[in-house]
N, CA, C and O atoms as a Tripos MOL2 file, in Angstrom:
@<TRIPOS>MOLECULE
protein
  236   235    59     0     0
PROTEIN
NO_CHARGES

@<TRIPOS>ATOM
      1 N        -102.5910  -16.2600  -60.5130 N.3       1 MET1
      2 CA       -101.4660  -15.8130  -59.6770 C.3       1 MET1
      3 C        -101.9410  -15.7600  -58.2250 C.2       1 MET1
      4 O        -102.9340  -15.1030  -57.9120 O.2       1 MET1
      5 N        -101.2270  -16.4540  -57.3470 N.am      2 ASP2
      6 CA       -101.6190  -16.4240  -55.9390 C.3       2 ASP2
      7 C        -101.0330  -15.1990  -55.2330 C.2       2 ASP2
      8 O        -100.2310  -14.4610  -55.8040 O.2       2 ASP2
      9 N        -101.4480  -14.9980  -53.9850 N.am      3 ASP3
     10 CA       -101.0450  -13.7970  -53.2480 C.3       3 ASP3
     11 C         -99.5310  -13.6920  -53.0920 C.2       3 ASP3
     12 O         -98.9680  -12.6020  -53.1900 O.2       3 ASP3
     13 N         -98.8730  -14.8300  -52.8470 N.am      4 LYS4
     14 CA        -97.4170  -14.8000  -52.6610 C.3       4 LYS4
     15 C         -96.7270  -14.3010  -53.9280 C.2       4 LYS4
     16 O         -95.7860  -13.5100  -53.8600 O.2       4 LYS4
     17 N         -97.1990  -14.7680  -55.0820 N.am      5 GLU5
     18 CA        -96.6190  -14.3190  -56.3520 C.3       5 GLU5
     19 C         -96.8590  -12.8270  -56.5640 C.2       5 GLU5
     20 O         -95.9860  -12.1250  -57.0750 O.2       5 GLU5
     21 N         -98.0320  -12.3420  -56.1760 N.am      6 LYS6
     22 CA        -98.3530  -10.9130  -56.3130 C.3       6 LYS6
     23 C         -97.4140  -10.0650  -55.4550 C.2       6 LYS6
     24 O         -96.9540   -9.0060  -55.8820 O.2       6 LYS6
     25 N         -97.1360  -10.5470  -54.2330 N.am      7 VAL7
     26 CA        -96.2330   -9.8180  -53.3260 C.3       7 VAL7
     27 C         -94.8170   -9.7890  -53.9000 C.2       7 VAL7
     28 O         -94.1740   -8.7390  -53.9030 O.2       7 VAL7
     29 N         -94.3300  -10.9230  -54.3830 N.am      8 ILE8
     30 CA        -92.9890  -10.9760  -54.9710 C.3       8 ILE8
     31 C         -92.9250  -10.0700  -56.2060 C.2       8 ILE8
     32 O         -91.9270   -9.3820  -56.4210 O.2       8 ILE8
     33 N         -93.9770  -10.0720  -57.0050 N.am      9 GLU9
     34 CA        -94.0430   -9.2200  -58.1940 C.3       9 GLU9
     35 C         -93.9650   -7.7420  -57.8190 C.2       9 GLU9
     36 O         -93.3150   -6.9600  -58.5130 O.2       9 GLU9
     37 N         -94.6230   -7.3560  -56.7240 N.am     10 ALA10
     38 CA        -94.5680   -5.9660  -56.2530 C.3      10 ALA10
     39 C         -93.1320   -5.5630  -55.9350 C.2      10 ALA10
     40 O         -92.7060   -4.4570  -56.2690 O.2      10 ALA10
     41 N         -92.3800   -6.4650  -55.2860 N.am     11 PHE11
     42 CA        -90.9700   -6.1800  -54.9870 C.3      11 PHE11
     43 C         -90.1500   -6.0850  -56.2770 C.2      11 PHE11
     44 O         -89.3010   -5.2030  -56.4060 O.2      11 PHE11
     45 N         -90.4020   -6.9940  -57.2380 N.am     12 LYS12
     46 CA        -89.6430   -6.9880  -58.4980 C.3      12 LYS12
     47 C         -89.8450   -5.6910  -59.2640 C.2      12 LYS12
     48 O         -88.9060   -5.1710  -59.8660 O.2      12 LYS12
     49 N         -91.0670   -5.1660  -59.2450 N.am     13 ASN13
     50 CA        -91.3910   -3.9800  -60.0390 C.3      13 ASN13
     51 C         -91.0450   -2.6610  -59.3510 C.2      13 ASN13
     52 O         -91.2260   -1.5930  -59.9350 O.2      13 ASN13
     53 N         -90.5530   -2.7290  -58.1230 N.am     14 SER14
     54 CA        -90.2320   -1.5080  -57.3830 C.3      14 SER14
     55 C         -88.7390   -1.1940  -57.4500 C.2      14 SER14
     56 O         -87.8950   -2.0840  -57.3470 O.2      14 SER14
     57 N         -88.4360    0.0860  -57.6230 N.am     15 ASP15
     58 CA        -87.0380    0.5270  -57.6550 C.3      15 ASP15
     59 C         -86.4960    0.7920  -56.2520 C.2      15 ASP15
     60 O         -85.2870    0.9250  -56.0640 O.2      15 ASP15
     61 N         -87.3950    0.8680  -55.2690 N.am     16 GLU16
     62 CA        -86.9800    1.2030  -53.9100 C.3      16 GLU16
     63 C         -87.5190    0.1710  -52.9250 C.2      16 GLU16
     64 O         -88.4640   -0.5500  -53.2440 O.2      16 GLU16
     65 N         -86.9330    0.0920  -51.7400 N.am     17 PRO17
     66 CA        -87.4450   -0.8260  -50.7160 C.3      17 PRO17
     67 C         -88.8810   -0.4710  -50.3300 C.2      17 PRO17
     68 O         -89.2740    0.6950  -50.3620 O.2      17 PRO17
     69 N         -89.6520   -1.4880  -49.9680 N.am     18 LEU18
     70 CA        -91.0630   -1.2970  -49.6490 C.3      18 LEU18
     71 C         -91.3810   -1.7690  -48.2380 C.2      18 LEU18
     72 O         -90.7270   -2.6680  -47.7080 O.2      18 LEU18
     73 N         -92.4010   -1.1470  -47.6320 N.am     19 ASN19
     74 CA        -92.9200   -1.6600  -46.3690 C.3      19 ASN19
     75 C         -94.2100   -2.4310  -46.6750 C.2      19 ASN19
     76 O         -94.6990   -2.3970  -47.8050 O.2      19 ASN19
     77 N         -94.7530   -3.1150  -45.6870 N.am     20 ALA20
     78 CA        -95.9170   -3.9730  -45.9020 C.3      20 ALA20
     79 C         -97.1190   -3.1930  -46.4430 C.2      20 ALA20
     80 O         -97.8480   -3.6940  -47.3000 O.2      20 ALA20
     81 N         -97.3250   -1.9800  -45.9520 N.am     21 LYS21
     82 CA        -98.4640   -1.1700  -46.4060 C.3      21 LYS21
     83 C         -98.3550   -0.8740  -47.9030 C.2      21 LYS21
     84 O         -99.3350   -0.9840  -48.6390 O.2      21 LYS21
     85 N         -97.1780   -0.5040  -48.3350 N.am     22 LYS22
     86 CA        -96.9580   -0.1760  -49.7440 C.3      22 LYS22
     87 C         -97.1080   -1.4220  -50.6200 C.2      22 LYS22
     88 O         -97.6790   -1.3510  -51.7080 O.2      22 LYS22
     89 N         -96.5980   -2.5580  -50.1490 N.am     23 VAL23
     90 CA        -96.7420   -3.8160  -50.8890 C.3      23 VAL23
     91 C         -98.2260   -4.1430  -51.0470 C.2      23 VAL23
     92 O         -98.6650   -4.5710  -52.1140 O.2      23 VAL23
     93 N         -98.9910   -3.9400  -49.9790 N.am     24 SER24
     94 CA       -100.4240   -4.1960  -50.0100 C.3      24 SER24
     95 C        -101.1130   -3.3150  -51.0470 C.2      24 SER24
     96 O        -101.9670   -3.7910  -51.7940 O.2      24 SER24
     97 N        -100.7470   -2.0330  -51.0970 N.am     25 GLU25
     98 CA       -101.3440   -1.1030  -52.0620 C.3      25 GLU25
     99 C        -101.0020   -1.5060  -53.4980 C.2      25 GLU25
    100 O        -101.8680   -1.4880  -54.3730 O.2      25 GLU25
    101 N         -99.7480   -1.8650  -53.7360 N.am     26 ILE26
    102 CA        -99.2970   -2.2060  -55.0910 C.3      26 ILE26
    103 C         -99.9140   -3.5220  -55.5660 C.2      26 ILE26
    104 O        -100.3800   -3.6210  -56.7020 O.2      26 ILE26
    105 N         -99.9160   -4.5220  -54.6980 N.am     27 SER27
    106 CA       -100.3360   -5.8700  -55.1010 C.3      27 SER27
    107 C        -101.8410   -6.0910  -55.0240 C.2      27 SER27
    108 O        -102.3750   -6.9840  -55.6830 O.2      27 SER27
    109 N        -102.5270   -5.2780  -54.2190 N.am     28 GLY28
    110 CA       -103.9540   -5.4710  -54.0360 C.3      28 GLY28
    111 C        -104.2880   -6.5760  -53.0480 C.2      28 GLY28
    112 O        -105.4440   -6.9820  -52.9270 O.2      28 GLY28
    113 N        -103.2650   -7.0660  -52.3360 N.am     29 VAL29
    114 CA       -103.4470   -8.1220  -51.3440 C.3      29 VAL29
    115 C        -103.6680   -7.4690  -49.9780 C.2      29 VAL29
    116 O        -103.0290   -6.4660  -49.6590 O.2      29 VAL29
    117 N        -104.5680   -8.0330  -49.1750 N.am     30 ASP30
    118 CA       -104.8530   -7.5100  -47.8420 C.3      30 ASP30
    119 C        -103.5780   -7.4280  -47.0060 C.2      30 ASP30
    120 O        -102.7380   -8.3250  -47.0670 O.2      30 ASP30
    121 N        -103.4290   -6.3460  -46.2180 N.am     31 LYS31
    122 CA       -102.1900   -6.1220  -45.4610 C.3      31 LYS31
    123 C        -101.8700   -7.2580  -44.4940 C.2      31 LYS31
    124 O        -100.7040   -7.6220  -44.3380 O.2      31 LYS31
    125 N        -102.8890   -7.8230  -43.8430 N.am     32 LYS32
    126 CA       -102.6210   -8.9350  -42.9220 C.3      32 LYS32
    127 C        -102.0290  -10.1210  -43.6690 C.2      32 LYS32
    128 O        -101.1330  -10.7970  -43.1620 O.2      32 LYS32
    129 N        -102.5270  -10.3720  -44.8710 N.am     33 GLU33
    130 CA       -102.0030  -11.4630  -45.6970 C.3      33 GLU33
    131 C        -100.5790  -11.1340  -46.1490 C.2      33 GLU33
    132 O         -99.7170  -12.0120  -46.1720 O.2      33 GLU33
    133 N        -100.3330   -9.8670  -46.5090 N.am     34 VAL34
    134 CA        -98.9880   -9.4310  -46.9010 C.3      34 VAL34
    135 C         -98.0090   -9.6670  -45.7500 C.2      34 VAL34
    136 O         -96.8970  -10.1430  -45.9730 O.2      34 VAL34
    137 N         -98.4170   -9.3350  -44.5210 N.am     35 ASP35
    138 CA        -97.5540   -9.5460  -43.3520 C.3      35 ASP35
    139 C         -97.1620  -11.0170  -43.2220 C.2      35 ASP35
    140 O         -96.0000  -11.3320  -42.9620 O.2      35 ASP35
    141 N         -98.1360  -11.9220  -43.4040 N.am     36 LYS36
    142 CA        -97.8490  -13.3630  -43.3080 C.3      36 LYS36
    143 C         -96.8780  -13.8030  -44.3950 C.2      36 LYS36
    144 O         -95.9200  -14.5300  -44.1340 O.2      36 LYS36
    145 N         -97.1400  -13.3510  -45.6190 N.am     37 ILE37
    146 CA        -96.2930  -13.7380  -46.7520 C.3      37 ILE37
    147 C         -94.8820  -13.1880  -46.5660 C.2      37 ILE37
    148 O         -93.9040  -13.8950  -46.8080 O.2      37 ILE37
    149 N         -94.7730  -11.9330  -46.1370 N.am     38 MET38
    150 CA        -93.4520  -11.3360  -45.9260 C.3      38 MET38
    151 C         -92.6940  -12.0700  -44.8260 C.2      38 MET38
    152 O         -91.4730  -12.2060  -44.9060 O.2      38 MET38
    153 N         -93.3960  -12.5420  -43.8060 N.am     39 LYS39
    154 CA        -92.7550  -13.3040  -42.7350 C.3      39 LYS39
    155 C         -92.1130  -14.5700  -43.3110 C.2      39 LYS39
    156 O         -90.9890  -14.9230  -42.9530 O.2      39 LYS39
    157 N         -92.8380  -15.2490  -44.2070 N.am     40 GLU40
    158 CA        -92.2900  -16.4400  -44.8670 C.3      40 GLU40
    159 C         -91.0800  -16.0760  -45.7190 C.2      40 GLU40
    160 O         -90.0580  -16.7610  -45.6820 O.2      40 GLU40
    161 N         -91.2010  -14.9910  -46.4870 N.am     41 LEU41
    162 CA        -90.1160  -14.5810  -47.3790 C.3      41 LEU41
    163 C         -88.8640  -14.1800  -46.5930 C.2      41 LEU41
    164 O         -87.7430  -14.4250  -47.0390 O.2      41 LEU41
    165 N         -89.0590  -13.5630  -45.4240 N.am     42 LYS42
    166 CA        -87.9200  -13.2080  -44.5630 C.3      42 LYS42
    167 C         -87.2390  -14.4710  -44.0640 C.2      42 LYS42
    168 O         -86.0120  -14.5600  -44.0350 O.2      42 LYS42
    169 N         -88.0580  -15.4550  -43.6690 N.am     43 LYS43
    170 CA        -87.5350  -16.6960  -43.1030 C.3      43 LYS43
    171 C         -86.6560  -17.4360  -44.1120 C.2      43 LYS43
    172 O         -85.5850  -17.9310  -43.7600 O.2      43 LYS43
    173 N         -87.1110  -17.5110  -45.3680 N.am     44 ASP44
    174 CA        -86.2970  -18.2090  -46.3740 C.3      44 ASP44
    175 C         -85.3600  -17.2700  -47.1320 C.2      44 ASP44
    176 O         -84.7820  -17.6450  -48.1520 O.2      44 ASP44
    177 N         -85.2180  -16.0470  -46.6220 N.am     45 GLU45
    178 CA        -84.2640  -15.0510  -47.1080 C.3      45 GLU45
    179 C         -84.4720  -14.6550  -48.5720 C.2      45 GLU45
    180 O         -83.5100  -14.3700  -49.2860 O.2      45 GLU45
    181 N         -85.7330  -14.6390  -49.0150 N.am     46 THR46
    182 CA        -86.0680  -14.1450  -50.3520 C.3      46 THR46
    183 C         -86.0280  -12.6260  -50.3530 C.2      46 THR46
    184 O         -85.6680  -12.0040  -51.3520 O.2      46 THR46
    185 N         -86.4080  -12.0230  -49.1990 N.am     47 ILE47
    186 CA        -86.3260  -10.5670  -49.0690 C.3      47 ILE47
    187 C         -85.3800  -10.2220  -47.9200 C.2      47 ILE47
    188 O         -85.2600  -10.9630  -46.9450 O.2      47 ILE47
    189 N         -84.7170   -9.0840  -48.0640 N.am     48 VAL48
    190 CA        -83.7880   -8.5940  -47.0410 C.3      48 VAL48
    191 C         -84.1250   -7.1400  -46.7330 C.2      48 VAL48
    192 O         -84.7740   -6.4600  -47.5280 O.2      48 VAL48
    193 N         -83.6780   -6.6740  -45.5750 N.am     49 SER49
    194 CA        -83.9970   -5.3190  -45.1460 C.3      49 SER49
    195 C         -82.7840   -4.4000  -45.2270 C.2      49 SER49
    196 O         -81.8440   -4.5480  -44.4460 O.2      49 SER49
    197 N         -82.7950   -3.4410  -46.1750 N.am     50 PRO50
    198 CA        -81.7010   -2.4850  -46.2480 C.3      50 PRO50
    199 C         -81.8180   -1.3890  -45.1870 C.2      50 PRO50
    200 O         -80.8200   -0.7850  -44.7960 O.2      50 PRO50
    201 N         -83.0600   -1.1350  -44.7210 N.am     51 LYS51
    202 CA        -83.2720   -0.1900  -43.6330 C.3      51 LYS51
    203 C         -84.5030   -0.6280  -42.8540 C.2      51 LYS51
    204 O         -85.3430   -1.3620  -43.3760 O.2      51 LYS51
    205 N         -84.6100   -0.1930  -41.6440 N.am     52 ARG52
    206 CA        -85.6600   -0.6380  -40.7290 C.3      52 ARG52
    207 C         -87.0650   -0.5380  -41.3320 C.2      52 ARG52
    208 O         -87.4660    0.5100  -41.8380 O.2      52 ARG52
    209 N         -87.7970   -1.6410  -41.2660 N.am     53 CYS53
    210 CA        -89.1890   -1.7390  -41.7260 C.3      53 CYS53
    211 C         -89.3760   -1.6930  -43.2340 C.2      53 CYS53
    212 O         -90.5110   -1.7010  -43.7100 O.2      53 CYS53
    213 N         -88.3160   -1.6470  -43.9790 N.am     54 TYR54
    214 CA        -88.4080   -1.6570  -45.4410 C.3      54 TYR54
    215 C         -87.6730   -2.8720  -45.9720 C.2      54 TYR54
    216 O         -86.6400   -3.2710  -45.4350 O.2      54 TYR54
    217 N         -88.2140   -3.4570  -47.0300 N.am     55 TRP55
    218 CA        -87.6880   -4.7230  -47.5550 C.3      55 TRP55
    219 C         -87.5090   -4.6480  -49.0570 C.2      55 TRP55
    220 O         -88.1810   -3.8800  -49.7450 O.2      55 TRP55
    221 N         -86.5900   -5.4610  -49.5500 N.am     56 THR56
    222 CA        -86.3510   -5.5850  -50.9720 C.3      56 THR56
    223 C         -85.9320   -7.0170  -51.2640 C.2      56 THR56
    224 O         -85.5320   -7.7380  -50.3500 O.2      56 THR56
    225 N         -86.0160   -7.4390  -52.5130 N.am     57 LEU57
    226 CA        -85.6120   -8.7920  -52.8670 C.3      57 LEU57
    227 C         -84.1080   -8.9680  -52.6590 C.2      57 LEU57
    228 O         -83.3220   -8.0580  -52.9220 O.2      57 LEU57
    229 N         -83.7260  -10.1450  -52.1880 N.am     58 ALA58
    230 CA        -82.3090  -10.4440  -52.0210 C.3      58 ALA58
    231 C         -81.6770  -10.5580  -53.4080 C.2      58 ALA58
    232 O         -82.3110  -11.0460  -54.3430 O.2      58 ALA58
    233 N         -80.4570  -10.1180  -53.5380 N.am     59 GLU59
    234 CA        -79.7600  -10.1700  -54.8320 C.3      59 GLU59
    235 C         -79.3460  -11.5740  -55.1790 C.2      59 GLU59
    236 O         -78.7490  -11.8000  -56.2320 O.2      59 GLU59
@<TRIPOS>BOND
     1     1     2 1
     2     2     3 1
     3     3     4 2
     4     3     5 am
     5     5     6 1
     6     6     7 1
     7     7     8 2
     8     7     9 am
     9     9    10 1
    10    10    11 1
    11    11    12 2
    12    11    13 am
    13    13    14 1
    14    14    15 1
    15    15    16 2
    16    15    17 am
    17    17    18 1
    18    18    19 1
    19    19    20 2
    20    19    21 am
    21    21    22 1
    22    22    23 1
    23    23    24 2
    24    23    25 am
    25    25    26 1
    26    26    27 1
    27    27    28 2
    28    27    29 am
    29    29    30 1
    30    30    31 1
    31    31    32 2
    32    31    33 am
    33    33    34 1
    34    34    35 1
    35    35    36 2
    36    35    37 am
    37    37    38 1
    38    38    39 1
    39    39    40 2
    40    39    41 am
    41    41    42 1
    42    42    43 1
    43    43    44 2
    44    43    45 am
    45    45    46 1
    46    46    47 1
    47    47    48 2
    48    47    49 am
    49    49    50 1
    50    50    51 1
    51    51    52 2
    52    51    53 am
    53    53    54 1
    54    54    55 1
    55    55    56 2
    56    55    57 am
    57    57    58 1
    58    58    59 1
    59    59    60 2
    60    59    61 am
    61    61    62 1
    62    62    63 1
    63    63    64 2
    64    63    65 am
    65    65    66 1
    66    66    67 1
    67    67    68 2
    68    67    69 am
    69    69    70 1
    70    70    71 1
    71    71    72 2
    72    71    73 am
    73    73    74 1
    74    74    75 1
    75    75    76 2
    76    75    77 am
    77    77    78 1
    78    78    79 1
    79    79    80 2
    80    79    81 am
    81    81    82 1
    82    82    83 1
    83    83    84 2
    84    83    85 am
    85    85    86 1
    86    86    87 1
    87    87    88 2
    88    87    89 am
    89    89    90 1
    90    90    91 1
    91    91    92 2
    92    91    93 am
    93    93    94 1
    94    94    95 1
    95    95    96 2
    96    95    97 am
    97    97    98 1
    98    98    99 1
    99    99   100 2
   100    99   101 am
   101   101   102 1
   102   102   103 1
   103   103   104 2
   104   103   105 am
   105   105   106 1
   106   106   107 1
   107   107   108 2
   108   107   109 am
   109   109   110 1
   110   110   111 1
   111   111   112 2
   112   111   113 am
   113   113   114 1
   114   114   115 1
   115   115   116 2
   116   115   117 am
   117   117   118 1
   118   118   119 1
   119   119   120 2
   120   119   121 am
   121   121   122 1
   122   122   123 1
   123   123   124 2
   124   123   125 am
   125   125   126 1
   126   126   127 1
   127   127   128 2
   128   127   129 am
   129   129   130 1
   130   130   131 1
   131   131   132 2
   132   131   133 am
   133   133   134 1
   134   134   135 1
   135   135   136 2
   136   135   137 am
   137   137   138 1
   138   138   139 1
   139   139   140 2
   140   139   141 am
   141   141   142 1
   142   142   143 1
   143   143   144 2
   144   143   145 am
   145   145   146 1
   146   146   147 1
   147   147   148 2
   148   147   149 am
   149   149   150 1
   150   150   151 1
   151   151   152 2
   152   151   153 am
   153   153   154 1
   154   154   155 1
   155   155   156 2
   156   155   157 am
   157   157   158 1
   158   158   159 1
   159   159   160 2
   160   159   161 am
   161   161   162 1
   162   162   163 1
   163   163   164 2
   164   163   165 am
   165   165   166 1
   166   166   167 1
   167   167   168 2
   168   167   169 am
   169   169   170 1
   170   170   171 1
   171   171   172 2
   172   171   173 am
   173   173   174 1
   174   174   175 1
   175   175   176 2
   176   175   177 am
   177   177   178 1
   178   178   179 1
   179   179   180 2
   180   179   181 am
   181   181   182 1
   182   182   183 1
   183   183   184 2
   184   183   185 am
   185   185   186 1
   186   186   187 1
   187   187   188 2
   188   187   189 am
   189   189   190 1
   190   190   191 1
   191   191   192 2
   192   191   193 am
   193   193   194 1
   194   194   195 1
   195   195   196 2
   196   195   197 am
   197   197   198 1
   198   198   199 1
   199   199   200 2
   200   199   201 am
   201   201   202 1
   202   202   203 1
   203   203   204 2
   204   203   205 am
   205   205   206 1
   206   206   207 1
   207   207   208 2
   208   207   209 am
   209   209   210 1
   210   210   211 1
   211   211   212 2
   212   211   213 am
   213   213   214 1
   214   214   215 1
   215   215   216 2
   216   215   217 am
   217   217   218 1
   218   218   219 1
   219   219   220 2
   220   219   221 am
   221   221   222 1
   222   222   223 1
   223   223   224 2
   224   223   225 am
   225   225   226 1
   226   226   227 1
   227   227   228 2
   228   227   229 am
   229   229   230 1
   230   230   231 1
   231   231   232 2
   232   231   233 am
   233   233   234 1
   234   234   235 1
   235   235   236 2
@<TRIPOS>SUBSTRUCTURE
     1 MET1         2 RESIDUE 1 A MET
     2 ASP2         6 RESIDUE 1 A ASP
     3 ASP3        10 RESIDUE 1 A ASP
     4 LYS4        14 RESIDUE 1 A LYS
     5 GLU5        18 RESIDUE 1 A GLU
     6 LYS6        22 RESIDUE 1 A LYS
     7 VAL7        26 RESIDUE 1 A VAL
     8 ILE8        30 RESIDUE 1 A ILE
     9 GLU9        34 RESIDUE 1 A GLU
    10 ALA10       38 RESIDUE 1 A ALA
    11 PHE11       42 RESIDUE 1 A PHE
    12 LYS12       46 RESIDUE 1 A LYS
    13 ASN13       50 RESIDUE 1 A ASN
    14 SER14       54 RESIDUE 1 A SER
    15 ASP15       58 RESIDUE 1 A ASP
    16 GLU16       62 RESIDUE 1 A GLU
    17 PRO17       66 RESIDUE 1 A PRO
    18 LEU18       70 RESIDUE 1 A LEU
    19 ASN19       74 RESIDUE 1 A ASN
    20 ALA20       78 RESIDUE 1 A ALA
    21 LYS21       82 RESIDUE 1 A LYS
    22 LYS22       86 RESIDUE 1 A LYS
    23 VAL23       90 RESIDUE 1 A VAL
    24 SER24       94 RESIDUE 1 A SER
    25 GLU25       98 RESIDUE 1 A GLU
    26 ILE26      102 RESIDUE 1 A ILE
    27 SER27      106 RESIDUE 1 A SER
    28 GLY28      110 RESIDUE 1 A GLY
    29 VAL29      114 RESIDUE 1 A VAL
    30 ASP30      118 RESIDUE 1 A ASP
    31 LYS31      122 RESIDUE 1 A LYS
    32 LYS32      126 RESIDUE 1 A LYS
    33 GLU33      130 RESIDUE 1 A GLU
    34 VAL34      134 RESIDUE 1 A VAL
    35 ASP35      138 RESIDUE 1 A ASP
    36 LYS36      142 RESIDUE 1 A LYS
    37 ILE37      146 RESIDUE 1 A ILE
    38 MET38      150 RESIDUE 1 A MET
    39 LYS39      154 RESIDUE 1 A LYS
    40 GLU40      158 RESIDUE 1 A GLU
    41 LEU41      162 RESIDUE 1 A LEU
    42 LYS42      166 RESIDUE 1 A LYS
    43 LYS43      170 RESIDUE 1 A LYS
    44 ASP44      174 RESIDUE 1 A ASP
    45 GLU45      178 RESIDUE 1 A GLU
    46 THR46      182 RESIDUE 1 A THR
    47 ILE47      186 RESIDUE 1 A ILE
    48 VAL48      190 RESIDUE 1 A VAL
    49 SER49      194 RESIDUE 1 A SER
    50 PRO50      198 RESIDUE 1 A PRO
    51 LYS51      202 RESIDUE 1 A LYS
    52 ARG52      206 RESIDUE 1 A ARG
    53 CYS53      210 RESIDUE 1 A CYS
    54 TYR54      214 RESIDUE 1 A TYR
    55 TRP55      218 RESIDUE 1 A TRP
    56 THR56      222 RESIDUE 1 A THR
    57 LEU57      226 RESIDUE 1 A LEU
    58 ALA58      230 RESIDUE 1 A ALA
    59 GLU59      234 RESIDUE 1 A GLU
């Protein structure tokens, strides 16, 4: 499983929106890498923000 899959898995397993720090803790991926992956996911609209600085998977 690559880092991107780990980050997406962290979002799938969470009941609440997550910030990058929390995703890093859950997935075990370095925060800088999480930031890069989340930037990609935002760009292709895989994740959306229900509130400032917190993200969740798009429905």
